[in-house]
C-alpha positions in Angstrom: -0.7 42.2 -26.4 -0.5 46.0 -25.8 2.1 45.8 -22.9 4.1 43.2 -24.8 4.1 45.3 -27.9 5.4 48.3 -26.1 8.3 46.3 -24.5 9.1 44.5 -27.7 9.1 47.6 -29.9 11.6 49.3 -27.6 13.8 46.2 -27.6 13.2 45.4 -31.3 11.5 42.2 -30.3 14.3 41.1 -28.0 12.6 40.8 -24.6 14.8 38.1 -23.3 14.9 37.2 -19.6 17.7 34.9 -18.3 16.2 33.6 -15.1 15.1 30.1 -16.3 14.2 26.5 -15.5 17.6 25.2 -14.4 20.8 26.6 -12.9 22.5 25.5 -16.2 20.5 28.1 -18.0 21.6 31.0 -15.7 24.5 33.5 -15.7 24.6 34.2 -19.4 25.2 37.5 -21.2 22.2 39.7 -21.5 21.2 40.1 -25.1 19.1 43.2 -24.3 22.4 45.0 -24.0 23.1 44.5 -27.7 21.3 45.5 -30.9 19.5 42.6 -32.3 21.5 42.7 -35.5 24.7 42.1 -33.5 23.5 39.5 -31.0 22.4 36.5 -33.0 25.7 35.0 -34.1 26.5 31.8 -32.1 24.8 28.7 -30.7 25.3 30.4 -27.3 23.1 33.3 -28.5 20.5 30.9 -29.7 20.6 29.1 -26.4 20.1 32.4 -24.6 17.1 33.1 -26.8 15.6 29.7 -26.1 16.0 30.2 -22.4 13.8 33.2 -22.7 11.1 31.1 -24.5 11.2 28.6 -21.7 11.0 31.5 -19.2 7.7 32.5 -20.8 6.6 28.9 -20.5 6.9 29.2 -16.7 4.6 32.2 -16.6 1.5 31.0 -14.7 -0.6 33.3 -16.7 -0.2 31.0 -19.7 -2.2 28.3 -17.9 -4.1 30.3 -15.3 -4.8 27.2 -13.3 -7.2 28.5 -10.6 -9.5 30.6 -12.7 -9.7 28.2 -15.6 -10.7 25.4 -13.3 -13.3 27.6 -11.7 -14.8 28.1 -15.1 -15.4 24.3 -15.2 -17.3 22.0 -12.8 -14.2 20.9 -10.8 -13.6 23.7 -8.4 -15.4 25.9 -5.9 -14.0 29.4 -5.2 -14.5 29.6 -1.5 -15.0 27.6 1.6 -18.3 29.5 2.2 -21.6 27.8 1.4 -23.6 29.8 0.3 -21.0 32.1 -1.3 -20.5 35.6 0.0 -19.5 37.9 -2.9 -19.1 37.7 -6.6 -16.9 35.2 -8.3 -16.8 36.0 -12.0 -15.3 32.8 -13.4 -17.2 30.4 -11.3 -20.4 32.3 -11.9 -19.7 32.8 -15.6 -19.7 36.6 -15.4 -16.3 37.3 -17.0 -15.9 39.5 -20.1 -13.2 41.0 -22.3 -12.1 43.3 -19.6 -11.5 40.5 -17.0 -7.9 39.7 -15.9 -8.0 36.1 -17.1 -8.3 36.7 -20.8 -6.1 39.8 -20.7 -3.2 38.2 -18.8 -3.4 34.9 -20.5 -3.4 36.4 -24.0 -0.4 38.6 -23.1 1.6 35.8 -21.6 1.0 33.4 -24.5 1.9 36.0 -27.1 5.0 36.9 -25.3 6.1 33.3 -25.6 5.2 33.4 -29.3 7.3 36.5 -29.9 10.3 35.0 -28.1 10.1 31.8 -30.0 9.9 33.7 -33.3 13.2 35.4 -32.4 14.9 32.1 -32.1 13.4 30.6 -35.2 14.2 33.6 -37.3 17.8 33.7 -36.0 18.3 30.0 -36.7 16.9 30.3 -40.3 19.5 33.1 -40.9 22.4 31.3 -39.3 22.0 27.6 -40.2 24.9 26.4 -42.3 27.3 29.0 -40.9 28.3 27.4 -37.7 31.9 26.2 -37.1 31.3 22.5 -37.3 28.8 19.7 -37.6 28.3 19.4 -33.8 27.4 23.1 -33.6 24.9 22.7 -36.4 23.3 19.9 -34.5 23.1 22.0 -31.3 21.5 24.8 -33.3 19.0 22.4 -34.9 18.0 21.1 -31.5 17.4 24.7 -30.3 15.4 25.4 -33.4 13.3 22.3 -32.9 12.5 23.2 -29.2 11.6 26.8 -30.3 9.1 25.4 -32.9 7.7 23.0 -30.3 7.2 25.8 -27.8 5.6 28.1 -30.4 3.3 25.1 -31.2 2.3 24.8 -27.6 1.6 28.6 -27.2 -0.7 28.5 -30.3 -2.3 25.2 -29.0 -3.2 27.1 -25.9 -4.4 30.2 -27.8 -6.4 28.2 -30.2 -8.2 26.2 -27.5 -8.6 29.2 -25.1 -9.8 32.2 -27.2 -12.5 33.2 -29.7 -13.3 29.7 -31.0 -9.7 29.3 -32.1 -9.6 32.4 -34.3 -6.6 34.4 -33.1 -3.7 36.5 -34.6 -0.9 34.5 -36.3 2.6 35.7 -36.1 5.3 33.7 -37.8 7.8 36.6 -37.8 9.3 39.2 -35.4 7.5 42.5 -35.9 10.0 45.3 -36.6 7.7 48.3 -36.1 4.2 49.2 -34.9 2.6 48.7 -38.2 3.6 45.0 -38.3 1.6 44.4 -35.1 -1.6 45.4 -36.9 -2.7 42.0 -38.1 -6.2 40.6 -38.5 -7.5 37.5 -36.9 -6.7 34.2 -38.7 -9.3 31.5 -39.0 -9.5 28.7 -36.5 -8.5 26.2 -39.3 -5.4 28.3 -40.2 -4.3 28.5 -36.6 -4.9 24.8 -36.1 -2.8 24.0 -39.2 -0.1 26.4 -38.1 0.5 24.9 -34.7 0.2 21.3 -35.9 2.9 22.1 -38.5 5.1 23.4 -35.7 4.6 20.3 -33.6 5.1 17.9 -36.5 8.4 19.6 -37.6 9.6 19.8 -34.0 8.8 16.2 -33.4 10.8 15.0 -36.4 13.8 17.3 -35.6 13.8 16.3 -31.9 13.9 12.6 -32.9 16.9 13.4 -35.1 18.8 15.3 -32.4 18.0 13.8 -29.0 18.9 15.6 -25.8 22.4 15.2 -24.5 22.7 13.1 -21.3 23.7 16.2 -19.3 21.0 18.5 -20.6 18.8 20.3 -18.1 15.5 18.6 -17.2 12.3 20.0 -18.5 13.1 20.4 -22.2 10.4 19.8 -24.8 10.5 16.3 -26.2 9.1 14.5 -29.3 6.8 12.6 -27.0 5.3 15.9 -25.8 4.8 17.0 -29.4 2.9 13.8 -30.2 0.8 14.1 -27.1 -0.2 17.6 -28.0 -0.9 16.5 -31.6 -3.1 13.7 -30.3 -5.0 16.2 -28.1 -5.5 18.4 -31.1 -7.2 15.6 -33.1 -9.2 14.4 -30.0 -10.5 18.0 -29.5 -11.9 18.1 -33.1 -13.4 14.6 -32.8 -11.0 12.8 -35.0 -10.6 9.8 -32.7 -8.9 7.5 -35.2 -6.1 10.0 -35.8 -5.8 10.9 -32.1 -5.5 7.3 -31.1 -2.6 6.8 -33.5 -0.6 9.6 -31.7 -1.6 8.5 -28.2 -0.6 4.9 -29.0 2.8 6.1 -30.3 3.3 8.1 -27.0 2.4 5.0 -25.0 4.7 2.6 -27.0 7.7 4.6 -28.3 9.1 6.9 -25.6 9.6 4.8 -22.5 7.0 6.5 -20.4 5.6 4.5 -17.4 3.0 5.0 -14.8 4.8 5.7 -11.5 4.0 3.1 -8.8 2.6 5.8 -6.6 0.3 8.5 -8.0 1.6 10.9 -5.4 4.9 11.1 -7.3 3.1 13.4 -9.7 2.1 16.2 -7.2 5.0 17.2 -5.0 8.7 18.1 -5.3 9.5 14.4 -4.9 10.0 12.5 -8.2 9.9 15.6 -10.4 10.6 14.8 -14.1 9.6 11.2 -13.5 8.9 8.5 -16.1 5.2 9.4 -16.1 5.7 13.1 -16.9 5.4 14.1 -20.6 5.2 17.9 -20.3 6.2 19.7 -17.1 6.7 23.3 -16.0 9.7 23.6 -13.7 9.5 25.8 -10.6 11.9 26.2 -7.7 11.6 27.6 -4.2 15.3 28.2 -4.0 15.8 32.0 -4.3 19.0 33.8 -5.3 20.1 37.0 -3.5 18.4 39.3 -6.1 15.1 37.3 -6.2 11.9 37.9 -4.2 9.1 35.7 -3.1 6.9 37.3 -5.7 8.9 36.2 -8.8 6.1 34.1 -10.4 8.5 32.9 -13.1 10.5 31.0 -10.4 8.0 29.6 -8.0 4.3 28.9 -8.3 1.3 30.6 -6.6 -0.2 27.1 -6.2 0.3 25.6 -2.8 -0.4 28.9 -1.0 -1.0 27.1 2.3 1.9 24.8 2.8 1.6 21.8 5.0 -0.5 18.7 5.7 -3.8 20.4 5.0 -3.6 21.8 1.5 -3.9 25.2 0.0 -6.9 27.6 0.0 -6.7 29.5 -3.3 -9.5 27.3 -4.5 -11.4 24.3 -3.3 -12.7 21.1 -4.7 -16.3 21.1 -5.8 -18.4 19.0 -3.5 -19.4 16.5 -6.1 -15.7 15.8 -6.7 -15.2 15.4 -2.9 -18.0 12.8 -2.9 -16.5 11.0 -5.9 -13.2 10.7 -4.1 -14.8 9.5 -0.9 -16.7 6.8 -2.8 -13.7 5.7 -4.9 -13.9 2.0 -4.1 -10.9 0.8 -2.2 -10.0 -2.8 -3.2 -9.8 -4.9 0.0 -8.3 -7.8 -1.9 -5.3 -5.7 -2.6 -2.6 -6.0 0.1 -1.7 -2.4 -0.3 -5.0 -1.4 1.4 -5.0 -3.7 4.4 -3.1 -4.4 7.6 -1.6 -0.9 7.8 -0.2 0.4 11.1 -1.0 4.0 12.2 1.3 6.2 14.3 -0.3 4.9 17.5 0.4 1.3 16.6 -3.2 0.5 15.6 -3.7 -1.9 12.7 -6.3 -0.6 10.2 -7.4 -0.7 6.6 -7.3 2.1 4.1 -10.3 4.3 4.4 -10.1 6.4 1.2 -8.3 5.5 -2.0 -4.7 6.5 -2.6 -5.6 8.9 -5.3 -8.2 10.5 -3.1 -5.6 11.1 -0.3 -3.0 12.4 -2.7 -5.4 14.7 -4.5 -7.4 16.3 -1.8 -7.2 16.7 2.0 -10.2 15.4 3.9 -10.7 16.0 7.6 -11.9 12.5 8.2 -9.1 10.8 6.2 -7.5 8.2 8.5 -5.2 6.5 6.0 -2.3 5.5 8.2 0.6 5.3 5.7 0.9 9.0 4.9 3.0 9.7 8.0 1.6 13.0 9.0 4.6 14.1 11.1 3.6 12.1 14.1 -0.1 12.7 13.6 -2.6 10.2 12.2 -5.2 12.3 10.3 -5.3 15.6 8.5 -7.7 16.9 11.1 -4.9 16.7 13.8 -2.9 19.2 11.8 -4.9 21.3 9.4 -7.5 23.9 10.5 -10.6 22.1 9.2 -13.4 24.2 10.6 -16.3 26.5 9.6 -17.2 24.7 6.4 -13.6 24.0 5.3 -14.8 20.7 3.8 -11.7 19.9 1.8 -8.5 21.4 0.3 -6.6 20.6 -2.8 -3.5 18.6 -1.8 -2.0 18.6 -5.3 0.9 21.0 -5.8 1.6 21.4 -2.1 4.7 20.3 -0.2 2.7 18.6 2.5 5.1 15.6 2.4 8.2 17.5 3.4 6.9 20.2 5.7 7.0 20.3 9.4 4.0 19.6 11.6 3.3 23.3 12.3 3.3 24.0 8.6 6.4 26.1 8.7 8.1 26.0 5.3 11.6 24.9 6.2 12.3 23.6 2.8 12.4 26.8 0.8 12.7 30.0 2.8 9.5 31.4 1.1 5.9 31.6 2.2 2.8 31.6 0.1 4.5 30.1 -3.0 5.5 26.6 -4.0 8.4 25.0 -5.8 6.3 22.1 -7.0 6.5 21.5 -10.7 3.2 21.6 -12.6 2.7 18.6 -14.8 0.7 19.6 -17.8 0.6 16.2 -19.5 1.3 12.8 -17.9 1.0 9.3 -19.1 -2.2 8.5 -17.1 -3.9 11.3 -19.0 -2.8 9.8 -22.3 -4.1 6.4 -21.2 -7.5 7.9 -20.5 -7.6 9.9 -23.8 -6.6 6.7 -25.7 -9.3 4.8 -23.8 -11.8 7.5 -25.0 -10.8 6.9 -28.6 -11.2 3.2 -28.1 -14.7 3.7 -26.7 -15.6 5.9 -29.7 -14.5 3.0 -32.0 -16.5 0.5 -29.9 -13.4 -1.3 -28.8 -14.6 -1.5 -25.2 -12.1 -4.2 -24.2 -9.1 -2.0 -25.1 -10.7 1.0 -23.4 -11.3 -0.9 -20.2 -7.8 -2.2 -20.1 -6.3 1.2 -20.2 -8.8 2.6 -17.7 -7.9 -0.3 -15.4 -4.2 0.4 -15.7 -4.9 3.8 -14.1 -7.2 2.4 -11.5 -4.9 -0.5 -10.5 -2.1 2.0 -9.7 -4.4 3.5 -7.0 -5.5 0.1 -5.7 -9.2 0.6 -6.4 -11.7 -1.9 -7.6 -11.3 -2.5 -11.4 -14.0 -2.3 -14.0 -15.7 -5.3 -15.6 -15.2 -9.0 -14.9 -12.2 -11.0 -13.9 -13.0 -13.4 -16.7 -12.9 -10.7 -19.4 -9.7 -11.3 -21.5 -9.1 -7.5 -21.4 -8.5 -7.8 -17.7 -6.1 -10.8 -17.9 -3.1 -8.9 -16.7 -4.9 -7.8 -13.5 -6.4 -11.2 -12.7 -3.9 -12.2 -10.0 -6.2 -13.2 -7.2 -5.4 -10.0 -5.3 -7.7 -7.7 -7.4 -11.4 -7.1 -7.2 -13.6 -6.3 -10.1 -17.0 -4.6 -10.1 -18.5 -7.3 -12.3 -20.5 -4.7 -14.3 -21.1 -5.2 -18.0 -20.3 -1.8 -19.5 -21.9 -0.5 -22.7 -20.5 2.2 -24.8 -22.9 4.7 -23.1 -22.1 3.6 -19.5 -18.4 3.4 -20.1 -18.4 6.9 -21.6 -20.3 8.2 -18.6 -17.8 6.6 -16.3 -14.8 8.0 -18.1 -16.2 11.5 -18.3 -17.5 11.9 -14.8 -15.6 9.5 -12.6 -12.2 8.4 -14.1 -10.9 11.6 -15.6 -12.0 13.9 -12.8 -10.7 11.5 -10.1 -7.3 11.0 -11.7 -6.8 14.4 -13.2 -8.7 17.0 -11.1 -7.1 20.4 -11.1 -4.4 19.4 -13.5 -3.2 20.6 -16.9 -4.7 24.1 -16.6 -8.0 23.9 -18.4 -8.2 20.2 -19.1 -11.7 19.8 -17.5 -13.0 22.9 -19.1 -12.0 21.7 -22.5 -13.4 18.3 -21.9 -16.8 19.6 -21.0 -16.8 22.0 -24.0 -15.7 19.4 -26.6 -18.3 16.9 -25.2 -20.9 19.7 -25.6 -22.3 19.3 -22.1 -21.1 22.3 -20.1 -24.5 23.9 -19.6 -26.2 20.5 -19.0 -23.5 19.7 -16.4 -24.0 22.9 -14.5 -27.7 22.4 -14.5 -27.4 18.9 -13.1 -24.9 19.8 -10.4 -27.1 22.7 -9.3 -29.7 20.1 -8.3 -27.5 18.1 -6.0 -27.7 18.5 -2.2 -25.4 17.6 0.6 -25.4 17.3 4.4 -22.6 18.7 6.5 -21.5 17.4 9.9 -19.0 18.1 12.6 -16.1 15.8 13.0 -15.8 14.3 16.6 -12.7 15.0 18.7 -10.5 12.0 18.4 -9.8 9.7 21.4 -6.1 10.5 21.4 -6.8 14.2 22.3 -4.8 15.5 19.3 -7.7 17.3 17.7 -10.9 18.9 19.1 -14.2 18.9 17.4 -13.9 20.2 13.9 -17.0 22.0 12.9 -19.0 21.7 9.7 -16.2 19.9 7.8 -17.5 16.5 6.9 -19.8 16.2 3.9 -22.1 13.5 2.7 -24.6 13.2 -0.1 -28.1 13.9 1.3 -29.5 10.5 2.3 -26.2 8.9 3.1 -25.8 7.5 6.6 -22.7 9.1 8.2 -20.2 7.0 10.2 -19.7 7.3 14.0 -17.1 10.1 13.6 -19.6 12.5 12.0 -22.0 14.1 14.4 -24.5 17.0 14.6 -25.8 18.1 11.3 -24.9 21.8 11.0 -26.2 23.1 7.6 -29.6 22.7 6.1 -29.7 21.0 2.7 -30.5 24.1 0.5 -27.4 25.9 1.6 -25.1 23.2 0.3 -25.9 23.3 -3.4 -23.4 24.6 -6.0 -23.3 25.9 -9.6 -26.7 27.6 -9.4 -25.5 30.8 -11.0 -23.3 29.0 -13.4 -26.3 27.0 -14.6 -28.3 30.2 -15.1 -25.5 32.4 -16.6 -23.5 30.0 -18.8 -23.9 30.6 -22.6 -21.7 28.6 -24.9 -21.3 31.5 -27.3 -20.1 33.9 -24.6 -18.4 31.5 -22.2 -17.2 28.5 -24.1 -14.1 30.4 -25.1 -12.4 33.4 -23.6 -13.1 36.6 -25.5 -10.4 38.6 -27.3 -9.2 41.1 -24.6 -10.4 44.7 -24.9 -6.7 45.8 -24.6 -5.9 43.9 -27.8 -9.0 45.3 -29.6 -7.9 48.8 -28.7 -4.3 48.3 -29.7 -4.9 46.4 -33.0 -6.8 48.4 -35.5 -6.6 45.7 -38.1 -8.0 42.9 -35.9 -11.4 42.6 -37.5 -10.4 43.5 -41.1 
């Protein structure tokens, strides 16, 4: 918080930035030009303050997507196998001087301070506005500020120091008021739940106007976060109540196509519950490096994917083995760009989530190409890329970004919570209560959307809505143990890989299996092959880019094993270094320890 404190003290806590989520939020008077005592007078002033709170919400350091996923089992930090160099998050070597805890702490507390400004101003001004309509506008702003403060503390509580962080429910007026001790994890949990509960009730009282900018906090988002908070502490009954309310009461729906959740197409869709809004449309005074406008995700734009991080190989193999349902018409009789009729090779969620060199699914329309290998530079151990968050669907064949005018950044919104996630969390609650039929139904809702083989039997009453003669079932009788295993290590990672910031990290931690997971993954071995040149002459041999589990028989497109088994294992140092006490949560940053003399009193 040191840098934040310096800025906020100078400005008396009024560090408001007016670049924000939508053009409707822009071009307003700068409150930093006024003393705080003179600024907070109107609903317009409150709206300007709220814009600043949302601007902090856009700061990528709040979520820290790449590094937080590399702390889990879902991501690999380089294309090289074995690694060359040190990767502190993947190898569990970070400490309180690392950038991740320092930057994340700073970004989240900036959001807290900005929210407190709005909340304090509303408490002082309520009842003084000109008419009832203005009072309702102010109440809506207050509710959103409480919701956002709740989200910031939800993140702080789940990220740092076993949940014990510093609580601020006021705007500090001088340096001494920043000197506060840590609050207990229970106190922080109660604090942010109170924020979210109050925000939910007020947001239900004062719904958004029809012409309101997209991306505002909703009552449904508050309930989803409350459900997560109870899930994370193991209160499955309470969590299920919130998740079922989200499912039933807000009009959310799974999008027909899972890919609607990962590009600029269909942003703020019916599946999205909490979404960070980015844009690649720059104004004259804005630069490519403004991280509060565009996202660093999607650094390599185009058909291939981006290379800031890579899928872990076990995830790649899970995607490749996601069973495509050949009874489903969506997967058969597809015409490729050369007029050849073929069936789907990999599942839709595989193709929309990661880029595979040997993906030949013909209905993606790769700008006149037929596979990713015809476009992307799969070579030299580039086994796979993340496709999520890239604009692969609207870019030109040579990967020139014609849509935005910027390179190395993305305008794709980041969905922090979507309905499929809620379905799977609700299913987990049902498993814990031994209601396997209800759990299977909600898992299968997610699977059916991607046209993969469903769980269980066609004769199971829980599967009645899917039993249409065009759907295959795996006919496995699942127990509580086997369904839990499937949910944890197949369904959630395949549906939600590299989403939500630290979702996978928090899942592993709350299940108590992080160390065990790293140890298991470190024992796996893979074989790596070249990809043959295609018969159309549109791509040459791609070297060392097709991976198989050791012992699998490769198809005719994969030739010439290139890398010996021992070089393709992963998570060896993570397995050796991970310690739940030191690595389960981020440490309090050294900068905060040095700046706050009361921290441990």
